[in-house]
C-alpha positions in Angstrom: 0.0 0.0 0.0 2.9 2.4 0.8 4.3 2.0 -2.7 1.0 2.7 -4.3 0.5 5.9 -2.3 4.0 7.0 -3.1 3.4 6.3 -6.8 0.1 8.3 -6.8 1.9 11.2 -5.0 4.7 11.2 -7.6 2.4 11.1 -10.5 0.4 13.9 -9.1 3.5 16.1 -8.7 4.6 15.4 -12.3 1.1 16.1 -13.6 0.9 19.4 -11.7 4.3 20.4 -13.1 3.3 19.6 -16.6 0.2 21.7 -16.3 1.7 24.8 -14.8 1.6 27.9 -17.0 5.4 28.3 -17.0 6.2 24.7 -17.8 7.8 24.2 -21.2 6.0 20.8 -21.3 2.5 22.1 -21.1 2.0 21.9 -24.9 3.9 21.7 -28.1 3.5 25.5 -28.6 4.9 26.3 -25.1 7.8 23.9 -25.7 8.6 25.5 -29.0 8.5 28.9 -27.4 10.8 27.6 -24.6 13.3 26.4 -27.2 13.2 29.7 -29.0 13.7 31.6 -25.7 16.9 29.6 -25.1 18.3 30.5 -28.5 17.3 27.5 -30.6 16.3 28.4 -34.2 12.8 26.9 -34.7 10.8 27.4 -37.9 7.1 27.6 -38.4 4.6 24.8 -38.0 6.8 22.7 -35.7 5.0 20.2 -33.5 6.1 17.9 -30.7 3.7 15.0 -30.3 3.6 13.5 -26.8 6.0 15.7 -24.8 7.5 12.8 -22.8 11.0 11.5 -22.7 12.3 14.5 -24.7 16.1 15.2 -24.4 16.8 18.3 -26.4 20.4 19.6 -25.8 20.2 23.3 -25.1 23.7 23.7 -23.7 24.7 25.1 -27.1 21.3 26.3 -28.4 22.8 28.1 -31.4 24.0 24.8 -32.8 20.5 23.5 -33.2 18.2 24.5 -36.1 14.8 23.0 -36.8 13.1 24.0 -40.1 9.4 24.5 -41.0 6.7 21.9 -41.0 8.5 19.4 -38.7 6.8 16.7 -36.6 8.8 15.2 -33.7 7.6 12.3 -31.6 8.0 10.9 -28.1 11.4 9.7 -26.9 13.4 12.1 -29.1 17.0 12.9 -28.2 19.0 15.6 -29.9 22.6 16.2 -28.9 24.9 19.0 -30.0 27.8 17.8 -28.0 29.7 14.5 -27.4 30.9 13.3 -24.0 33.0 10.5 -25.4 36.1 12.6 -24.7 35.8 11.3 -21.1 37.7 8.2 -22.2 40.6 10.4 -23.4 40.6 12.4 -20.2 41.1 9.2 -18.2 43.8 7.8 -20.5 45.8 10.9 -21.4 44.8 13.5 -18.8 43.7 15.7 -21.6 40.2 16.9 -22.4 39.2 17.5 -26.0 35.5 18.6 -26.0 33.4 18.0 -29.1 30.3 19.6 -30.4 28.6 20.0 -33.7 25.7 21.6 -35.4 22.4 19.7 -35.8 20.2 20.9 -38.7 16.8 19.5 -39.2 15.4 20.6 -42.6 11.8 21.4 -43.7 8.9 19.0 -44.0 10.4 16.3 -41.7 8.9 13.5 -39.6 11.0 12.0 -36.9 9.6 8.8 -35.3 9.4 7.4 -31.9 12.6 7.0 -29.8 15.1 8.5 -32.3 18.5 9.9 -31.3 20.1 12.6 -33.5 23.8 13.2 -32.7 26.0 16.2 -33.1 27.1 17.0 -36.6 23.9 15.7 -38.2 22.2 17.4 -41.1 18.8 16.1 -42.1 17.8 17.4 -45.6 14.3 18.5 -46.6 11.3 16.1 -47.1 12.7 13.2 -44.9 10.9 10.6 -42.9 12.9 9.0 -40.0 11.3 5.9 -38.7 11.0 4.7 -35.1 14.2 3.9 -33.1 
C-alpha cells in the first residue's frame, strides 16, 4: 500500500508540473516557445507529439536548427555535444571537447525514440522511422 501511495503522489507532482503555466512541457506550442527563448532556431509549424522523454540539448542552443513543417515524436534525443572525450581524459589526462551543429530541414517527420547526434544534417522532405 505504501508504494501505491508514493506512486500516486509522484504522478500527481509530475502532472501538476506539466500543467503549470510556465512549464515548457504544457503543450507543443509552449515547448517551441521555450526552445526559442533559449536560442534554438525553430521554424514555423513545428509540432512535438507527446511531450514525454524529450532530451533536447540546449547547452549550445545556437548549434540546433529546426526547419518548417516538422513533426517530432516521443522519446526524441537531440545532442549538439559529445561526451566520449571522457575516455581520453582518463587515458591521457587531456580533455578535447566535441560539439557540432544539428540541422533539421523542412517537411520532416521523426519517429518514436530517435536519437540525433551532433554533426547531423537532415535534408528537406525526410521521414525517419522509429528507433
